C-alpha positions in Angstrom: -57.6 99.9 114.5 -60.3 100.4 117.2 -57.6 101.9 119.4 -56.5 104.3 116.7 -60.0 105.5 116.0 -60.7 106.0 119.7 -57.5 108.1 120.0 -58.5 110.2 116.9 -62.0 110.8 118.1 -61.0 111.6 121.6 -58.3 114.0 120.4 -60.8 115.7 118.1 -63.5 116.0 120.7 -61.0 117.3 123.3 -59.8 119.9 120.9 -63.4 121.1 120.3 -64.1 121.3 124.0 -60.9 123.2 124.7 -61.8 125.6 121.9 -65.3 126.1 123.3 -63.9 126.9 126.7 -61.3 129.4 125.6 -61.1 131.7 122.6 -57.9 132.2 120.5 -55.4 134.3 122.2 -53.4 135.2 119.1 -50.3 133.9 120.7 -49.3 132.0 117.6 -48.7 128.8 119.6 -49.6 125.5 118.0 -53.2 124.6 118.6 -54.0 128.1 119.8 -53.3 130.5 117.0 -56.3 132.6 117.3 -57.4 131.4 113.9 -60.3 129.2 114.9 -63.1 129.9 112.6 -61.3 132.6 110.8 -62.6 131.4 107.5 -65.9 133.3 108.1 -67.2 136.4 109.6 -69.3 134.4 112.0 -67.7 131.2 113.2 -70.2 130.3 115.9 -70.9 127.0 114.3 -74.5 127.9 113.8 -76.7 126.9 110.9 -79.6 124.5 110.6 -80.1 121.7 113.0 -80.4 119.3 110.1 -83.0 118.9 107.4 -84.0 115.3 108.0 -81.1 113.9 106.0 -79.2 110.9 107.3 -75.5 111.2 106.7 -73.9 109.0 109.4 -72.5 106.0 107.5 -74.8 103.0 108.2 -77.8 105.0 109.4 -79.5 104.9 106.0 -79.8 102.4 103.1 -79.8 104.4 99.9 -81.6 103.2 96.8 -78.7 102.7 94.3 -77.6 106.4 94.3 -74.6 107.2 92.1 -72.3 110.1 93.1 -69.3 111.4 91.2 -66.1 112.1 93.2 -63.2 114.2 92.0 -59.8 112.4 92.3 -56.6 114.3 91.7 -54.5 112.6 89.0 -50.7 113.0 89.5 -49.8 110.7 86.5 -48.0 108.3 88.9 -50.1 105.1 88.7 -47.9 102.0 88.9 -48.0 99.5 86.1 -51.2 97.6 85.9 -53.2 100.4 87.6 -54.9 103.6 86.5 -56.1 106.4 88.7 -59.7 105.3 88.2 -59.3 101.6 88.3 -57.2 100.2 91.1 -57.3 98.3 94.4 -58.3 101.4 96.4 -61.0 102.8 94.2 -62.5 99.3 94.1 -62.3 99.1 97.9 -64.2 102.4 98.4 -66.8 101.4 95.8 -67.4 98.0 97.5 -67.8 99.6 101.0 -70.2 102.2 99.8 -72.3 99.7 97.8 -73.1 98.1 101.2 -75.3 101.2 101.9 -76.6 101.6 98.4 -74.2 104.2 97.1 -72.3 103.9 93.8 -69.1 105.8 93.4 -67.9 107.1 90.1 -64.5 108.8 90.2 -63.6 111.7 88.0 -59.9 112.2 87.3 -58.6 115.8 87.3 -54.9 116.6 86.7 -53.5 117.9 90.0 -51.3 120.4 88.1 -54.4 121.9 86.4 -57.0 121.5 89.1 -58.1 125.1 89.3 -58.6 125.7 85.6 -60.3 122.3 85.3 -62.6 123.1 88.2 -63.5 126.5 86.8 -64.4 124.9 83.5 -66.5 122.1 85.0 -68.3 124.5 87.3 -69.1 126.9 84.4 -70.3 124.0 82.2 -72.4 122.3 84.9 -70.3 119.1 84.7 -68.5 119.4 88.1 -68.4 116.2 90.2 -70.8 115.9 93.1 -67.8 116.2 95.3 -65.5 118.9 93.9 -62.2 119.8 95.4 -59.9 122.8 95.7 -57.3 124.2 97.9 -58.4 127.8 97.1 -61.1 128.7 99.6 -61.9 132.0 97.9 -63.3 130.0 94.9 -65.6 128.1 97.2 -66.9 131.3 98.9 -67.3 132.9 95.5 -69.3 129.9 94.1 -71.6 130.0 97.1 -72.2 133.8 96.7 -73.1 133.1 93.0 -75.5 130.4 94.0 -73.4 127.6 92.5 -72.9 125.3 95.4 -75.0 123.8 98.3 -75.2 125.0 101.8 -74.2 121.8 103.6 -75.3 122.8 107.1 -78.6 120.9 106.8 -76.7 117.7 106.0 -74.1 118.1 108.7 -75.2 120.2 111.7 -77.9 117.9 113.1 -77.1 116.0 116.3 -77.3 112.6 114.6 -75.8 113.7 111.3 -72.2 112.9 110.1 -71.2 111.8 113.5 -67.9 110.2 112.4 -66.9 113.2 110.2 -67.6 115.8 112.9 -65.7 113.8 115.5 -62.7 113.4 113.3 -62.5 117.0 111.9 -63.5 118.8 115.1 -65.5 122.0 115.3 -62.6 124.3 114.5 -61.9 122.7 111.2 -65.5 122.4 110.2 -66.1 126.1 110.9 -63.3 127.0 108.5 -65.8 126.1 105.7 -68.5 128.4 107.1 -69.7 131.9 106.2 -72.1 133.0 108.8 -74.7 130.3 109.2 -73.8 128.8 105.8 -71.5 125.7 105.5 -70.3 126.0 102.0 -67.6 123.3 102.1 -66.1 120.5 104.1 -62.5 121.3 105.0 -60.0 118.5 105.4 -58.0 118.3 108.7 -54.2 118.6 108.4 -52.2 115.9 110.2 -49.5 118.5 110.6 -49.3 122.2 109.8 -45.6 122.1 108.9 -45.3 124.0 105.6 -41.7 124.5 104.4 -38.1 123.8 105.2 -34.8 125.6 104.8 -32.4 123.1 103.3 -28.6 123.5 103.3 -25.6 121.4 102.0 -24.2 120.1 105.2 -21.1 118.6 103.6 -20.2 122.0 102.2 -20.6 123.6 105.6 -18.2 121.1 107.0 -15.7 121.5 104.1 -15.7 125.3 104.6 -15.4 124.8 108.4 -18.6 126.9 109.0 -21.3 126.5 111.5 -25.0 126.1 110.6 -26.4 129.6 109.9 -28.8 131.0 112.5 -29.4 134.4 110.9 -29.8 135.7 107.3 -26.4 137.4 107.5 -24.8 134.0 108.4 -26.7 132.4 105.6 -25.4 135.0 103.2 -21.8 134.4 104.3 -22.2 130.7 103.7 -23.6 131.2 100.2 -20.9 133.6 99.3 -18.2 131.1 100.5 -19.8 128.3 98.4 -19.9 130.4 95.2 -16.4 131.7 95.6 -14.7 128.5 96.9 -16.7 125.8 95.1 -16.3 123.3 98.0 -16.2 120.0 96.1 -15.1 121.4 92.7 -17.6 119.2 90.8 -19.8 122.0 89.2 -20.2 125.7 89.4 -22.1 126.6 92.5 -24.9 129.1 91.8 -25.8 129.8 95.4 -29.3 129.8 96.9 -33.0 129.6 95.9 -35.4 131.4 98.2 -38.9 130.4 97.4 -41.2 128.1 99.3 -42.4 126.7 96.0 -40.0 125.3 93.5 -41.8 126.4 90.3 -40.8 129.7 88.5 -40.9 133.0 90.3 -44.5 133.0 91.6 -43.2 132.7 95.2 -42.2 136.4 95.5 -44.9 137.9 97.7 -45.5 134.5 99.2 -45.0 134.2 103.0 -42.6 131.4 103.9 -40.2 130.6 106.7 -37.4 132.6 105.1 -39.6 135.7 104.8 -40.6 135.4 108.4 -36.9 136.1 109.4 -37.5 139.6 108.1 -41.1 140.3 109.3 -41.6 143.4 111.4 -44.9 142.4 112.8 -43.3 140.9 115.8 -45.1 137.6 115.8 -48.5 139.4 116.3 -50.9 136.8 115.1 -53.7 139.2 114.4 -51.5 141.6 112.4 -50.0 138.6 110.5 -53.5 137.4 109.7 -54.4 140.7 108.2 -51.2 140.8 106.2 -51.4 137.2 104.8 -51.2 137.3 101.1 -50.4 141.0 101.2 -47.2 141.0 103.2 -45.4 143.0 100.5 -47.8 145.9 101.3 -48.7 145.5 105.0 -45.5 144.2 106.5 -42.4 146.6 106.1 -40.2 143.6 106.7 -41.1 142.1 103.4 -39.3 144.9 101.6 -36.2 143.9 103.6 -36.6 140.3 102.6 -36.7 141.4 98.9 -33.7 143.6 99.6 -31.8 140.6 100.9 -32.6 138.6 97.8 -31.6 141.6 95.7 -28.3 141.7 97.4 -27.8 137.9 96.9 -28.7 138.3 93.2 -26.5 141.3 92.5 -23.6 139.7 94.3 -23.9 136.5 92.4 -24.8 134.2 95.4 -28.3 133.5 94.1 -29.4 131.5 91.1 -29.2 134.1 88.3 -31.8 132.3 86.3 -34.4 131.7 89.1 -37.2 133.3 87.0 -36.8 130.6 84.3 -36.9 127.6 86.6 -39.4 124.9 86.3 -39.8 122.0 88.7 -37.5 119.9 86.5 -34.7 122.5 86.2 -34.9 123.3 90.0 -34.5 119.6 90.8 -31.6 119.2 88.3 -29.7 122.0 90.1 -30.2 120.2 93.4 -29.0 116.8 92.2 -26.2 118.2 90.2 -24.6 120.0 93.2 -25.3 123.5 91.9 -27.4 124.8 94.8 -26.0 125.4 98.3 -29.4 126.3 99.9 -33.0 126.2 99.0 -36.5 126.5 100.6 -39.2 124.3 99.5 -42.1 122.1 100.8 -41.6 120.4 104.2 -39.6 117.2 103.8 -38.9 117.9 100.2 -35.4 116.6 100.1 -36.4 113.0 100.9 -40.1 112.9 100.1 -40.8 109.8 98.0 -43.9 111.5 96.4 -41.4 114.1 95.0 -39.0 111.4 93.9 -36.6 112.1 96.8 -34.0 114.4 95.1 -31.6 113.6 98.0 -31.4 110.0 96.7 -30.3 111.1 93.2 -27.9 113.7 94.7 -26.1 111.1 96.7 -26.0 108.7 93.7 -24.3 111.5 91.8 -22.1 112.5 94.7 -21.9 110.0 97.5 -20.5 112.6 100.0 -23.2 115.1 99.3 -26.0 115.7 101.9 -28.8 118.3 102.1 -30.3 118.7 105.5 -33.0 121.0 106.9 -32.0 123.6 109.5 -34.1 125.4 112.1 -35.8 128.6 111.1 -33.5 131.7 111.1 -33.7 134.3 113.7 -35.7 137.4 112.9 -33.5 140.4 112.1 -35.7 142.8 114.2 -36.2 140.9 117.4 -33.9 137.8 117.3 -36.8 135.4 117.6 -37.7 132.4 115.4 -41.0 132.3 113.6 -42.5 129.4 111.7 -44.9 130.0 108.8 -47.4 127.2 109.1 -50.5 126.0 107.3 -53.9 126.5 108.8 -55.5 123.5 110.5 -57.5 122.9 107.3 -56.4 121.6 104.0 -58.4 121.2 100.8 -62.1 122.2 100.8 -64.8 119.9 99.3 -67.9 121.5 97.6 -71.2 120.1 96.3 -72.3 122.0 93.1 -76.0 122.8 92.7 -76.1 120.4 89.7 -76.2 117.6 92.4 -79.6 116.7 93.8 -80.3 116.7 97.5 -80.2 112.9 97.5 -76.8 112.9 95.9 -75.5 115.5 98.4 -76.9 113.3 101.2 -75.0 110.3 99.8 -71.9 112.4 99.2 -71.8 113.5 102.9 -72.3 109.9 103.9 -69.2 109.0 101.8 -67.2 111.6 103.6 -68.5 110.4 107.0 -67.3 106.9 106.0 -63.9 108.4 105.3 -63.7 109.4 109.0 -63.9 105.7 110.1 -61.2 103.1 110.5 -62.8 101.0 107.7 -62.7 104.2 105.6 -60.0 106.7 105.8 -57.7 104.7 108.0 -57.6 101.8 105.6 -57.3 104.1 102.5 -54.3 105.8 104.0 -52.5 103.0 106.0 -53.7 99.9 104.2 -54.4 96.6 105.9 -52.9 95.3 109.1 -50.2 92.6 108.6 -50.1 93.4 104.9 -49.1 97.1 104.9 -48.4 97.8 108.6 -48.2 96.5 112.1 -49.3 98.3 115.2 -46.7 99.2 117.7 -47.2 99.2 121.5 -48.8 102.6 121.3 -51.2 101.6 118.6 -49.4 103.6 115.9 -49.3 101.9 112.4 -45.7 101.1 111.4 -45.0 100.1 107.8 -43.8 96.6 107.1 -42.3 97.1 103.7 -42.1 100.7 102.4 -41.1 99.5 98.9 -44.3 97.3 98.7 -46.5 100.1 100.0 -45.1 102.6 97.5 -46.7 100.8 94.6 -49.5 99.2 96.5 -51.1 102.3 98.1 -48.8 105.3 98.7 -49.1 106.6 95.2 -52.9 107.3 95.7 -53.6 107.3 99.4 -53.4 111.1 100.0 -55.8 111.8 97.1 -58.3 109.0 98.1 -58.4 110.2 101.7 -60.4 113.4 101.2 -61.1 114.5 104.8 -57.5 114.6 106.0 -54.5 116.2 104.5 -51.3 114.0 104.9 -53.1 111.1 106.6 -55.3 109.6 109.2 -53.6 110.4 112.5 -54.7 111.3 116.1 -51.7 113.6 116.8 -48.8 115.4 115.2 -46.4 113.1 117.0 -48.1 110.1 115.6 -47.8 111.6 112.1 -44.1 112.3 112.5 -43.3 108.9 113.8 -45.3 107.0 111.2 -44.1 109.2 108.3 -40.5 108.6 109.4 -41.0 104.9 109.7 -42.3 104.8 106.1 -39.0 106.2 104.9 -36.5 104.2 107.0 -33.4 105.1 105.0 -34.1 108.8 105.9 -35.8 108.2 109.2 -33.7 110.9 111.1 -34.0 113.3 108.2 -37.8 113.1 108.2 -38.1 113.6 111.9 -35.7 116.6 111.8 -37.5 118.1 108.8 -40.9 118.2 110.5 -39.4 119.5 113.7 -37.3 122.2 112.1 -40.2 123.4 110.0 -42.1 124.4 113.1 -39.2 125.8 115.2 -40.1 129.1 117.0 -43.4 130.8 117.4 -45.9 129.1 115.0 -47.8 131.5 112.7 -50.7 129.6 111.2 -52.1 130.9 107.9 -55.6 132.2 108.1 -58.3 131.0 105.8 -60.4 134.1 105.5 -60.8 135.7 102.1 -62.7 139.0 101.9 -65.2 139.7 99.2 -63.1 142.5 97.7 -60.1 140.2 97.8 -61.9 137.5 95.8 -62.9 140.1 93.2 -59.4 141.6 92.8 -57.2 138.5 93.1 -56.3 138.3 89.5 -55.4 142.0 89.4 -52.9 141.6 92.3 -51.4 138.5 90.7 -50.8 140.5 87.5 -49.1 143.2 89.5 -47.0 140.7 91.3 -45.8 139.0 88.1 -44.9 142.5 86.7 -42.9 143.7 89.7 -41.5 140.6 91.5 -38.6 139.8 89.2 -37.8 143.5 88.7 -37.4 143.9 92.5 -34.9 141.0 92.7 -32.8 141.7 89.7 -32.6 145.5 89.5 -29.5 147.4 90.7 -29.7 148.0 94.4 -30.1 151.7 94.2 -33.3 151.2 92.1 -35.0 148.7 94.4 -36.9 151.2 96.6 -38.3 153.1 93.6 -39.6 149.9 91.9 -41.0 148.6 95.2 -42.7 152.0 95.8 -44.2 151.8 92.3 -45.5 148.3 93.1 -47.2 149.7 96.3 -48.8 152.6 94.4 -50.1 150.3 91.7 -51.6 148.0 94.3 -53.4 151.0 95.9 -54.9 151.9 92.5 -56.0 148.3 92.2 -57.9 148.5 95.5 -55.6 146.9 98.0 -56.6 149.4 100.7 -60.2 148.2 100.5 -59.0 144.6 100.9 -56.9 145.5 104.0 -59.9 147.4 105.4 -62.1 144.3 105.0 -59.5 142.0 106.5 -58.9 144.4 109.4 -62.6 144.5 110.2 -62.9 140.8 110.1 -60.0 140.0 112.3 -61.0 142.8 114.8 -64.2 140.7 115.2 -62.3 137.4 115.4 -59.9 138.7 118.1 -62.6 140.7 119.9 -61.1 144.2 119.4 
């Protein structure tokens, strides 16, 4: 494990040094997206040089301090375990008790985490370590005086050494606003976001090649609906959202929408547009037009707006969908119950595979919509005392060690994994790990999304080895997700954007289904109305704030 930690720390420090030597170019290439520090107007990494707090694990013996820690509950605990009482919560508690810190975990339903967070923050009952994936809420809570500035606990030279080495300066700065560090952002092991999945067996049955453009995809969907390749059920065509639940994905940037973008892979322009592509990027209208064509010609799920996660999966496993876009590795992901397994049980010849991103209709290039380098953000509400915040940061620092996050994610050597010649943990028994640790590991390991890894290649190799039946599928999924120029999502949220978020969501829910299901000759009129209503709601002010911010980030 020492070798793994050395690799992780070296990689993180090297990344920080490289960033310090050269600013983002906006090229959109992996690791150089121009987004470093784009979560704040000033990403210099300034702030206090430490307020005398000791937050490197082992540097201070606390006096029996108890901290509360939010833990996402996915209702997937194996028999004999609960989300709050299991091998891994006990392990973390035992390790922290060595330095006088008691951990009390607070379960929050993952599906309801935002509503629950808002309720707890408003009532003063939020855990000392509170989590969210929505950065705008963290920024808003800080502006309202509801959470701590963590810079005095982190920025000192001797403070949180393990945490800073693991995350790297770029990721830490995502949680800054000027000199304020309002949250600790988790580092993503990979920025792969979504996949385009297609029924390979139907491609072969129809003697068609893998689509490389939207038009070729349309031809495949039309052939599937008209010819019903295996004759088992009625094929209802494609499903175009990056998220499988209901219709909230319209207006959501994903790999499919990038095939229509007219921003030519310009990272700065795409940063400004993020979240507002429907307004800022003319190509988004053409993406909607493509879906409208599919819907009106019967090659798209005609009931997409009624789908739940359950009905979406049922359509996959019952051979009704020919194509869909969803989370990266969705088809074989054990955490999502691997719909591919059920599909093949129902139809042994069936096979969904991911395909490379489609060529853009304007310039013929491929673009990959990718996550930012940061994942969830961790806040400390003002209801926590300074001593509790100091202990909480020490807990996060422990998470960045091999005895901490590495063990929580990978388990124990010779029980859960063996190290290969390169020092990469390779699972011994995936079935055992599934009920021993995998069900909780991503939620216990707070400072890293998708695992404790030094490099993306390490992540891909280890993740594939954990799912040996689908090893090749996993490797292909993560590679296909990032084909072409990588466009990382920015993390910046402007003040006006935070204020108006709910208004824009209401407009989206009003117009999105109309734009897809209306007669083709009515689309532009409805879309224009959506634009005008967004202007009335204040979208031009939001775009102006975002433009000013990214002009500063990119130096022009």
